[in-house]
N, C-alpha and C positions, 0 to 999 in steps of 0.2 A: 667537376664531374669527369669520370674517366670516359674513354672510348667505349662503344657498345661491346666490341669484341676485338680479339687479337688473333691473327691467322698467319699462316706461312704460304708464300708463293714461291715456287721453284722458277728461277730465272734461267734463261738459255746460257748465261755466263757461267753457270755452275754454282751460283749463290742461292742460298735459301733466305729469301727476304722476309723480314719481320714486318708485318703490316698491321696497323691499327685502323679500325673502321668505325665511323659514327654515322648513323642513319639520320635522315631528315625527320624532325619532330612534327612537322606540318606538311602540307601538300608539297611534294618535292619539285624543286625548280632546276636543280642541276647538281653536279658532283664536283667537289674541289679535290684535286690531286696535289697533296702538300709535299714540298721538297724542303727539308730542314737545313740548318746551317752547320758550319764546321764545328767539330768537337762538342756536339750535343746529340740529340736523338729525337725521334718523331713523337714520343709520348709527351714531350714538353708542349705540344700543340693541342692538348686535350681541351683546354679552356677555349681556345680559338675554335675548335671543332664544335664545342657546345654552342657558342655564339652563332656559328653558321647553321647549326641544326635547327635552331628556333626561327631561322629565316628561310628555311626550305632547302638547305643545301646539305647533302651527304658529304662525308669526307673520307678519303683514303690517304693515310700517311705511313710511309715505310722508312725504315732505317736504311740509310745509304751504306754501301760497303765500307767496312772499317769502323762502323758506328753502331751503337746500341746493341740489339740482339740479332741483327742480320749476320749470317755466317757464310764464309766462302773459303775454300782451301788456300787461296792466295791472298786473303785479305784479313789479316789480324787487325786489332784495333790500331787506327791511325794510318792504315794502308788501303788504298782503293783496290789494288790488285797488281800482280806481276804483269809486265808488258804494258799495254795501253790501258791503264786503270780507268782513265777518264771515259774511254769508249765503253767500258763495261758498266760504268755508272749510268750512262745514257741508255744502254741496252736494258738494264734493270728497270729504269723509268718506263721504257716502252712496254715491258712485260706487265707492269702494274697497270699501265694505261689500257692495255688490251683486255685485262680482266674487268676493269671498270666499264669499258665499252660493251663487253659481253653481258655483264650483269645489269647494266642500266642503258640499254640500247636507245632509248627515246629521250634521254636527258643530255643536255650539253655538259661538256667537261671543261672546267677551268683549271689550268695549271697555275699553281701558286708556289712561288719560291722566295725564301727569306735569306738575305745575306749570301753565303756560298750557295744556298739552295736556289737563289735567284740566278746565279751564274749557271748552275746546272739546268734550271728550267729554260733559260734562254737558249742554251746550246741544244737542249732536247727539242725545242720547237723547230730549230733550224735543221736538226738531223732527221726529225720525223714530222715534217710539215703535214698538216691535216689532222694531227692527233688531238688538237684542242680547239674549242670554240672561243676561248678568250684566255688571257694570261694576266697574272698579277705578279709583278717583279718588284719586290720590296727590299730596300736597304742593300742593294747590290751595287758593287763598284766595278764598272767596266772601264774606268778611266785611270788605271794605275800608271800609265805613261812611262817616262824614263825611270821612275822609281821601281816600277814593275819589271822593267828590263834589267835593272841592276839586281833585283831580287832573283830573277832567273839565272843571272851570272853567278851569284853567290850560291844558289842551289846546285848549279853545275859543279862548282868547286866542292861543296859539301858532299855531293854524290861520289866524287872521286876519293874524298878523304874518309867519309863515314860509311858510304853505301846508301842505296836508295831507300831501304826499309827502316833505317834508324831515324829517331826523332831529330828534326832540324834543331840546331842550337841557335841559329841566327834569326830565322823568321819569326819565332815568338817575340823576340825583342823588338822587331820592326813593326809588329802588328799588335797583338793582344797587349803586350807590356806598354808599348808606346800609346795605344789608345787609352789604357788605364791611367797613365800619367797625364793625359790631356784633360781629365775630368777634375775640376776644382773641388776641394773638400771631399775627396773620395774616401769611402770607408774601406773598400776592398779593391783588389786589382781588377775586378770585373764590373765596376760601376759603370763603365762605358756601355754595357749592355742595355741598361734601362734606368729611368729615374724611379721606377718602382722598386723599393728596397727589398720587398718580399720576393720579387722575381729574381733579383740578384742573389739573395741568400739561398734560394732554392737551387739555383745553378751551382753556386759554390759548394753546397752540401751534396750535390748529386755525383756519385762516383763515375757515372757515365758521361760527365761533362768536364771540360776544361783541361783535357790532356793535350800533350804536344803532338802535333801531326808529324808524320814522317816526311823526309825529304821528297819522296816520290809523290805523296799526296799534295804537298805544297806546289810541286811542279805542275801537277794536273790542274790545281786550282788556278794558277796563273795562265795556263793554256786556255781554260774556260774563259777567263777574264778577257784575254786578247782575241779569242776567236768568236765570242758570243755575238757581237754586233755585226760581224760579217756573215756568220752562219744564218742569222735571222733573215737575210735577203731572200731565202727560199720561202718565207712565210707570206701568205696573202696580205695585201696592204690594208685591208679593212678589218683585220683581226683586232678586237678590242684589247687594249692594254691599260692596266692600272699600274702606275708607277708611284711608289710611296717612299719617302725618306724622312729622317728626323733632322731638324735644324741644329741639334746639338750632338749629332752622331759623328764621332771622330773617324769611324771606319769608312764613311762616305764624304769626308770633308764637309761636314755640316749639311749634307744633302746635295752638295754641288755635283757629286758624281751621278746622282739620280737625275738632276736637271741636264747634265751632259748627255745622259742616255736618251732623255726625251728629245733633246735637240737632234741627236743622230737619227733617231727613228723618224722624226718629222722630216729631216733632210732626205731620208729614203722614201718619203711619201706615204708613211703610215698615217692613216687618216682618222683613227679612232683612239686617241690617246687621252688619258686623264692622269695628270701629274699633281701630286699633293706633297708638300713638305710641311710637316706638322711642327709648329713652334714649340720650343722647350722640351723636345723629346730626343731620345737617343735611338 
C-alpha cells in the first residue's frame, strides 16, 4: 500500500523536502516521524507506514537531502549540502517536526530512525530536545570506534584528492561491499540488507537506491555516529527509547552496536529503554 499522499515542505535550509504522509486507519494514538537510511529514500517505508496506520499511528516520512525527490541548490544526489551538510539535515528534520506538531497538536510524536536514519534521529533529539515524546533507533551503529576514526582519516585524504562532492572510492568497500561479503550464500551484493529476498530485489531494482555517497556525506555520517550519544545528554532521562537490531546484521556487528548504545544510555541514566535483538535477521 502506498502512502496516502505526497507533499512538499519548504525548509529554512533552502531545501524543498519531499514528504510522504500516511494517516491512522483507526483512532489515532500518535505520529511517527520516519528518518530513512543511506542511499535509499522515504517511499521504501510505505509498508511500515501501513502497519503503523492499522495500529493508530500516522506517519510522516521525508527524503533527506541528497536522497529521493528532495531538492536543494547545494545538495545533488549523494551530497547533504555545502558547508555543514549535517546541520542542514537536522534543520530539515526540525521543519518536518514543526509541521507535524502544528497539524497534530494533541498527538505524541515518536521519532523513528533506521540505520543512518537512526544516527540522524539521535542527533536530532539532542539538537532539538523536547521535539519528541519517544524515540525508536533501529540498526544504528554509534560504536564505530578506531575503525571509524580511520575512516575519517581516509575521507580527509579523499577530500584533498577528489574533492568533497565526489563519490568516495574507499568507504563503499569498507561498508556496503564488506557487509555484502559477510553474508554466506549471498545472491547479490545487498543481501546484508534483509533475509527477505523480495525486499533485497526491490532495493537492487530501484534507481533511487544503492548509489555511492559523496566524500562529504560520508564525513557527515561519521560525525553523526561520533556525536550522537553525546548530544543526547540534552534529552530528558525518562524519554522512552526503542532500540532494535538484527543478530545477523553485519552493519551493527550482529546487533552488538545496538547493545552498546543501550549500555551507554543506561549509563547516562536513561530509565525507559527497551532493547530487542531479533535472531536470524539483518
